[in-house]
C-alpha positions in Angstrom: 0.0 0.0 0.0 1.7 3.2 -1.2 0.6 6.2 0.8 0.7 8.7 -2.1 -1.6 6.7 -4.3 -4.4 6.6 -1.7 -7.0 9.1 -0.6 -7.0 10.4 3.0 -10.2 8.4 3.9 -8.3 5.2 2.8 -5.4 6.1 5.0 -7.9 6.8 7.9 -9.1 3.2 7.4 -5.6 1.9 7.4 -4.5 3.5 10.7 -7.7 2.5 12.4 -6.5 -1.1 11.9 -2.7 -1.0 11.5 0.2 1.0 13.0 3.2 -0.2 10.8 4.9 1.8 8.1 7.8 1.0 5.7 10.2 3.9 4.9 12.6 3.3 2.0 15.9 5.2 2.0 18.9 5.2 -0.3 21.2 7.7 -2.0 21.9 9.3 -5.3 25.6 8.6 -5.8 28.2 7.0 -8.1 28.1 3.3 -8.4 31.0 2.6 -10.7 30.9 2.9 -14.5 28.2 0.2 -14.9 25.4 1.1 -12.4 23.1 4.1 -12.2 23.4 6.8 -9.5 19.9 5.6 -8.4 21.2 2.2 -7.4 20.6 2.5 -3.7 17.2 4.1 -3.7 16.0 1.8 -6.4 17.0 -1.2 -4.3 15.3 0.2 -1.2 12.1 1.1 -3.0 11.8 -2.2 -4.8 12.2 -4.2 -1.6 9.8 -1.9 0.3 7.3 -2.3 -2.6 7.6 -6.1 -2.5 7.2 -6.2 1.3 4.2 -3.8 1.2 2.5 -5.9 -1.5 3.0 -9.1 0.4 2.0 -7.8 3.8 -0.4 -4.9 3.1 1.6 -2.5 5.2 1.9 1.1 4.4 4.9 2.3 2.2 5.9 5.9 2.3 7.7 7.9 -0.5 11.4 7.1 -0.9 14.1 9.3 0.6 16.4 9.4 -2.4 19.4 11.5 -1.2 21.4 10.5 1.8 24.7 11.0 3.5 27.2 10.4 0.6 30.1 13.0 0.9 32.6 10.1 0.6 31.6 9.7 -3.0 31.7 13.4 -3.8 34.6 13.3 -6.3 32.5 11.4 -8.8 30.2 13.3 -11.1 26.5 13.5 -10.2 26.8 12.3 -6.5 24.5 14.2 -4.3 24.5 14.3 -0.5 23.1 16.2 2.5 25.1 17.0 5.7 24.4 14.4 8.5 22.6 16.7 10.9 20.3 17.8 8.1 19.6 14.2 7.1 18.9 13.2 10.7 16.6 16.1 11.3 14.7 15.5 8.1 14.2 11.8 8.6 13.1 12.4 12.2 10.6 15.1 11.2 9.4 12.9 8.4 8.9 10.0 10.8 7.2 12.1 13.5 4.7 13.0 10.9 3.8 9.4 10.6 3.4 9.2 14.4 1.0 12.1 14.3 -1.2 10.1 11.9 -1.2 7.0 14.2 1.9 5.0 13.1 3.8 3.7 16.1 6.4 1.4 14.5 8.5 2.0 11.4 11.1 0.0 9.5 13.7 2.1 7.7 14.4 0.0 4.6 17.9 1.2 3.9 20.2 0.5 1.0 23.1 2.9 1.7 25.8 2.3 4.2 26.4 6.0 4.8 22.9 6.3 6.2 23.1 3.6 8.9 24.5 5.3 11.9 22.2 8.3 11.3 19.1 6.2 11.0 20.1 4.5 14.2 20.4 7.8 15.9 16.9 8.9 14.7 15.5 5.6 15.9 17.1 6.2 19.3 15.6 9.7 19.6 12.1 8.4 18.8 12.6 5.5 21.2 13.8 7.6 24.1 10.8 9.9 24.1 8.5 6.9 23.5 7.1 8.4 20.3 7.5 5.2 18.3 9.7 2.2 17.6 11.7 2.8 14.5 14.5 0.5 13.4 17.0 0.5 10.5 17.2 -2.5 8.2 20.0 -3.0 5.7 19.1 -5.5 3.1 22.5 -7.2 2.6 23.1 -7.5 6.3 19.9 -9.7 6.5 21.4 -12.3 4.1 25.2 -12.2 4.6 25.7 -16.0 4.1 23.8 -16.0 0.9 25.8 -13.1 -0.5 29.1 -14.9 0.4 27.8 -18.1 -1.2 26.7 -16.5 -4.4 29.7 -14.3 -5.1 33.4 -15.1 -4.7 34.7 -11.5 -4.7 32.2 -9.3 -3.0 32.6 -5.6 -2.5 30.9 -3.1 -0.2 29.9 -0.8 -3.1 29.0 -1.2 -6.7 30.1 -4.8 -6.6 28.3 -8.0 -7.5 25.6 -7.8 -4.8 24.4 -4.4 -5.9 24.9 -5.2 -9.6 22.7 -8.3 -9.0 19.9 -6.3 -7.4 19.7 -3.8 -10.2 20.0 -6.7 -12.7 16.8 -8.0 -11.1 15.0 -4.7 -10.5 16.0 -2.7 -13.6 18.2 -4.7 -16.0 18.0 -2.0 -18.7 20.0 0.3 -16.4 23.0 -2.0 -16.0 25.8 -1.3 -18.5 26.8 -4.9 -19.1 29.5 -3.9 -21.5 31.2 -2.1 -18.6 31.3 -4.9 -16.1 34.9 -5.8 -16.9 35.9 -2.1 -16.7 34.2 -1.8 -13.3 36.2 -4.8 -12.0 39.6 -3.9 -13.6 39.4 -0.2 -12.9 38.2 -0.5 -9.3 39.3 -2.4 -6.3 38.4 -6.1 -6.3 39.6 -7.0 -2.9 39.7 -4.6 0.0 42.7 -6.5 1.4 44.7 -5.1 -1.5 44.1 -1.5 -0.4 47.2 0.4 0.7 45.2 2.8 2.9 45.3 0.7 6.1 48.5 1.8 7.9 49.4 0.1 11.2 45.7 -0.7 11.8 44.5 2.9 11.0 42.2 3.8 8.2 44.0 6.6 6.4 41.2 7.2 3.9 38.0 9.1 4.0 36.6 8.9 0.4 35.9 6.0 -2.0 38.2 7.7 -4.6 41.2 7.1 -2.4 40.7 3.3 -2.8 39.0 2.9 -6.1 39.8 4.8 -9.3 36.3 4.3 -10.8 34.3 4.0 -7.6 33.7 0.2 -7.8 34.6 -2.5 -5.4 34.4 -6.3 -6.0 33.8 -8.2 -9.2 30.5 -7.5 -10.8 31.1 -9.9 -13.7 30.1 -12.8 -11.4 26.4 -11.9 -11.8 23.6 -13.9 -13.5 19.9 -13.3 -13.7 19.3 -16.5 -11.6 21.6 -15.2 -8.8 20.0 -11.8 -9.0 16.5 -13.2 -8.5 17.6 -15.4 -5.6 19.3 -12.5 -3.9 16.3 -10.2 -4.2 13.8 -12.8 -3.1 15.8 -13.7 -0.1 16.2 -10.1 1.1 12.5 -9.4 0.5 11.5 -12.5 2.5 13.7 -11.3 5.4 12.0 -7.9 5.3 8.5 -9.5 5.3 9.4 -11.6 8.3 10.8 -8.5 10.1 7.6 -6.6 9.5 5.4 -9.4 10.6 7.5 -9.8 13.8 7.3 -6.1 14.5 3.5 -6.0 14.0 3.1 -8.8 16.5 4.9 -7.0 19.3 3.0 -5.2 22.0 3.9 -1.5 21.9 4.9 -1.4 25.5 7.3 -4.2 25.0 9.1 -2.1 22.3 9.5 0.9 24.6 12.6 1.6 26.8 13.2 -0.6 29.9 12.4 1.2 33.1 15.2 2.4 35.4 16.5 -0.4 37.6 15.2 -0.6 41.2 15.2 1.3 43.4 13.5 3.9 41.3 15.1 7.4 41.5 13.5 9.2 44.4 11.5 6.3 45.6 13.0 6.5 49.1 12.6 10.3 49.6 
């Protein structure tokens, strides 16, 4: 159920019965020479749509620009400063609370957003507004990712190439897959930017000449479908689990006994 396609009476009927919402978030940033800048938000939106279709839960518009300054050297990358991103997402999510939503899954497909979504969730949790948690698709199926692809990469590698191959194959530059591999960094262990245990880099361009990591040539439509369906299934299970919880059980634990001031 996509919120923007419905009328307000239809939304009134929804919140009279349900209190779960799905919020997809990604980025608009470089993904090597073979994938579109839309990669992350396309993945987040496709997974959110699949989960919404299978569960009937509400899906909000997608937040398409995230925290991506570490890709800024590559043309077209867009980003917002972390405080602005956190405040926007928090305000966006409190809007849902005003309309009766008390639990949210941030369907996230960009690593740069993770810590900031966790912080937003903490703020909402501490004041007991709602329970909002961040879900990163590839972290839900790490064993499958490792089984499918011999040389993974954290960005623009085979797992993201597979997802776009499944979602929007016309956007994958298949004739550039070899270029992505050969002009990028296939194995992070080969990077020369870890010095005596310290990360001496801040930006993707310091490790990869074309912004890609891993070997995207190891992708087939069959692997792509398997990856997408596995991730979508994990999201559906998470949403169903969240819906089944009592709201009070999701709220912060009380202060340990004795309660402050109880002996005054």
